[in-house]
KOLKOLVEX-489135 format. One record per atom (N, C-alpha, C): x, y, z; residue in one letter; atom name. Coordinates in nm, 2 decimals. Atoms other than C-alpha are relative to their C-alpha. Layout:
BEGIN
R      c1      c2      c3  res  atom
R       X       Y       Z    A    CA
...
END
This chain:
BEGIN
R      c1      c2      c3  res  atom
R    0.14    0.06   -0.01    M     N
R    2.37   -1.26   -1.57    M    CA
R   -0.11    0.12   -0.02    M     C
R    0.11   -0.10    0.03    K     N
R    2.06   -1.05   -1.72    K    CA
R   -0.11   -0.02    0.09    K     C
R    0.13    0.01   -0.09    L     N
R    1.77   -0.97   -1.49    L    CA
R   -0.11   -0.02   -0.09    L     C
R    0.13    0.03    0.08    P     N
R    1.44   -1.10   -1.63    P    CA
R   -0.10    0.12    0.02    P     C
R    0.09   -0.11   -0.02    I     N
R    1.28   -0.77   -1.51    I    CA
R    0.06    0.13   -0.05    I     C
R   -0.07   -0.11    0.05    K     N
R    1.33   -0.43   -1.67    K    CA
R   -0.12    0.10   -0.01    K     C
R    0.10   -0.08    0.03    A     N
R    1.14   -0.11   -1.71    A    CA
R   -0.01    0.04   -0.15    A     C
R    0.01   -0.02    0.13    V     N
R    1.00   -0.02   -2.04    V    CA
R   -0.08    0.11   -0.03    V     C
R    0.09   -0.12    0.04    C     N
R    0.83    0.29   -2.21    C    CA
R   -0.09   -0.05   -0.12    C     C
R    0.09    0.04    0.12    D     N
R    0.53    0.21   -2.45    D    CA
R    0.03    0.09   -0.11    D     C
R   -0.02   -0.07    0.11    R     N
R    0.59    0.32   -2.79    R    CA
R   -0.10    0.08   -0.05    R     C
R    0.12   -0.09    0.01    R     N
R    0.25    0.45   -2.83    R    CA
R   -0.04    0.11    0.07    R     C
R    0.02   -0.12   -0.07    T     N
R    0.18    0.79   -2.75    T    CA
R   -0.15    0.02    0.03    T     C
R    0.12   -0.03   -0.03    R     N
R   -0.14    0.88   -2.58    R    CA
R   -0.06    0.12   -0.04    R     C
R    0.04   -0.13    0.05    K     N
R   -0.38    1.17   -2.68    K    CA
R    0.06    0.11    0.09    K     C
R   -0.04   -0.11   -0.07    D     N
R   -0.24    1.38   -2.40    D    CA
R    0.17    0.00   -0.02    D     C
R   -0.14   -0.01    0.04    F     N
R    0.12    1.32   -2.56    F    CA
R    0.11   -0.06    0.11    F     C
R   -0.08    0.06   -0.08    T     N
R    0.25    1.10   -2.29    T    CA
R    0.00   -0.16   -0.02    T     C
R   -0.02    0.15    0.02    N     N
R    0.37    0.73   -2.28    N    CA
R   -0.01   -0.06    0.13    N     C
R    0.01    0.08   -0.12    V     N
R    0.31    0.45   -2.03    V    CA
R    0.13   -0.06    0.03    V     C
R   -0.11    0.07   -0.06    I     N
R    0.59    0.33   -1.81    I    CA
R   -0.05   -0.14    0.05    I     C
R    0.05    0.13   -0.05    A     N
R    0.56   -0.04   -1.74    A    CA
R    0.13   -0.09    0.04    A     C
R   -0.12    0.09   -0.03    I     N
R    0.77   -0.33   -1.59    I    CA
R   -0.03   -0.11   -0.09    I     C
R    0.00    0.11    0.10    Q     N
R    0.84   -0.61   -1.83    Q    CA
R    0.08   -0.12    0.07    Q     C
R   -0.07    0.12   -0.06    Y     N
R    0.90   -0.97   -1.68    Y    CA
R    0.01   -0.10   -0.12    Y     C
R   -0.03    0.11    0.12    C     N
R    1.06   -1.23   -1.92    C    CA
R    0.00   -0.12    0.05    C     C
R   -0.01    0.15   -0.06    H     N
R    0.96   -1.58   -1.84    H    CA
R    0.10   -0.08   -0.08    H     C
R   -0.09    0.07    0.09    S     N
R    1.16   -1.70   -2.14    S    CA
R    0.02    0.11   -0.12    S     C
R   -0.02   -0.10    0.12    P     N
R    1.31   -1.53   -2.46    P    CA
R   -0.14   -0.01   -0.09    P     C
R    0.12   -0.02    0.08    E     N
R    0.96   -1.60   -2.62    E    CA
R   -0.12    0.06    0.08    E     C
R    0.11   -0.03   -0.07    K     N
R    0.72   -1.53   -2.33    K    CA
R    0.05    0.13    0.10    K     C
R   -0.01   -0.13   -0.08    R     N
R    0.70   -1.17   -2.18    R    CA
R   -0.14    0.04    0.05    R     C
R    0.12   -0.07   -0.07    T     N
R    0.45   -1.00   -1.94    T    CA
R    0.04    0.13    0.03    T     C
R   -0.02   -0.16   -0.03    V     N
R    0.42   -0.63   -1.93    V    CA
R   -0.12    0.05    0.09    V     C
R    0.08   -0.05   -0.10    L     N
R    0.27   -0.48   -1.62    L    CA
R    0.00    0.15    0.01    L     C
R    0.01   -0.15   -0.01    P     N
R    0.16   -0.10   -1.63    P    CA
R    0.01    0.04    0.15    P     C
R   -0.01   -0.04   -0.12    V     N
R    0.25    0.08   -1.33    V    CA
R   -0.05    0.15    0.03    V     C
R    0.08   -0.13    0.00    N     N
R    0.02    0.40   -1.39    N    CA
R    0.12    0.12    0.02    N     C
R   -0.09   -0.12    0.02    I     N
R    0.33    0.64   -1.46    I    CA
R    0.00    0.04   -0.14    I     C
R    0.02   -0.05    0.12    Y     N
R    0.29    0.85   -1.75    Y    CA
R    0.10    0.12   -0.03    Y     C
R   -0.09   -0.11    0.04    V     N
R    0.57    1.07   -1.90    V    CA
R    0.00    0.03   -0.14    V     C
R   -0.02    0.00    0.14    P     N
R    0.63    1.22   -2.23    P    CA
R    0.12   -0.07   -0.05    P     C
R   -0.11    0.09    0.05    G     N
R    0.85    0.99   -2.45    G    CA
R    0.13    0.06   -0.01    G     C
R   -0.14   -0.06    0.02    C     N
R    1.12    1.25   -2.50    C    CA
R    0.09    0.00    0.14    C     C
R   -0.07    0.00   -0.14    Y     N
R    1.21    1.23   -2.12    Y    CA
R    0.03   -0.14    0.03    Y     C
R   -0.04    0.14   -0.03    W     N
R    1.26    0.85   -2.13    W    CA
R    0.13   -0.04   -0.06    W     C
R   -0.14    0.04    0.03    N     N
R    1.63    0.74   -2.14    N    CA
R   -0.01   -0.15   -0.04    N     C
R    0.01    0.14    0.06    Q     N
R    1.60    0.41   -2.37    Q    CA
R    0.10   -0.09    0.05    Q     C
R   -0.12    0.09   -0.02    K     N
R    1.95    0.31   -2.31    K    CA
R    0.03   -0.04    0.16    K     C
R   -0.02    0.02   -0.15    Q     N
R    1.97    0.35   -1.92    Q    CA
R   -0.14   -0.05    0.06    Q     C
R    0.14    0.03   -0.05    R     N
R    1.58    0.28   -1.88    R    CA
R   -0.04    0.07    0.11    R     C
R    0.04   -0.09   -0.12    V     N
R    1.52    0.57   -1.66    V    CA
R   -0.06    0.12   -0.04    V     C
R    0.07   -0.12    0.04    I     N
R    1.32    0.89   -1.66    I    CA
R    0.10    0.11    0.01    I     C
R   -0.10   -0.09    0.00    S     N
R    1.54    1.19   -1.74    S    CA
R   -0.02    0.09    0.11    S     C
R    0.01   -0.08   -0.13    K     N
R    1.63    1.43   -1.45    K    CA
R   -0.07    0.13   -0.04    K     C
R    0.07   -0.13    0.04    N     N
R    1.49    1.74   -1.66    N    CA
R   -0.14   -0.02   -0.03    N     C
R    0.13    0.02    0.03    L     N
R    1.14    1.60   -1.64    L    CA
R   -0.07    0.12    0.06    L     C
R    0.09   -0.13   -0.05    P     N
R    0.88    1.90   -1.59    P    CA
R   -0.07   -0.03    0.13    P     C
R    0.07    0.02   -0.14    A     N
R    0.73    1.93   -1.24    A    CA
R   -0.15   -0.06   -0.03    A     C
R    0.14    0.06    0.01    P     N
R    0.37    1.87   -1.37    P    CA
R   -0.01   -0.16    0.00    P     C
R   -0.01    0.15    0.02    F     N
R    0.48    1.51   -1.44    F    CA
R    0.06   -0.08    0.11    F     C
R   -0.05    0.05   -0.10    G     N
R    0.64    1.45   -1.12    G    CA
R    0.15    0.02    0.02    G     C
R   -0.15   -0.01   -0.02    N     N
R    0.99    1.42   -0.96    N    CA
R    0.07   -0.11   -0.04    N     C
R   -0.08    0.12    0.06    S     N
R    1.22    1.20   -1.16    S    CA
R    0.06   -0.09    0.11    S     C
R   -0.08    0.09   -0.11    N     N
R    1.42    1.08   -0.84    N    CA
R   -0.11   -0.08    0.05    N     C
R    0.11    0.10   -0.05    E     N
R    1.08    0.95   -0.70    E    CA
R   -0.04   -0.09   -0.07    E     C
R    0.06    0.10    0.08    L     N
R    0.96    0.80   -1.00    L    CA
R    0.09   -0.12   -0.05    L     C
R   -0.10    0.10    0.03    N     N
R    1.29    0.62   -1.08    N    CA
R    0.01   -0.10    0.12    N     C
END
């Protein structure tokens, strides 16, 4: 059974070279709601396959264990 909730990283990069992490809720295959959670990390530290922040995230962006 697939969960209807997952973490996603916005493809659009902001001016400070970070991407927004958000929670995506899928009502149905056609309807999705994206809720931003005010976490910003560089896109290269987002693991798309596992949907987590990489462990080698630089300290100025936060602790990856706390953010995951």
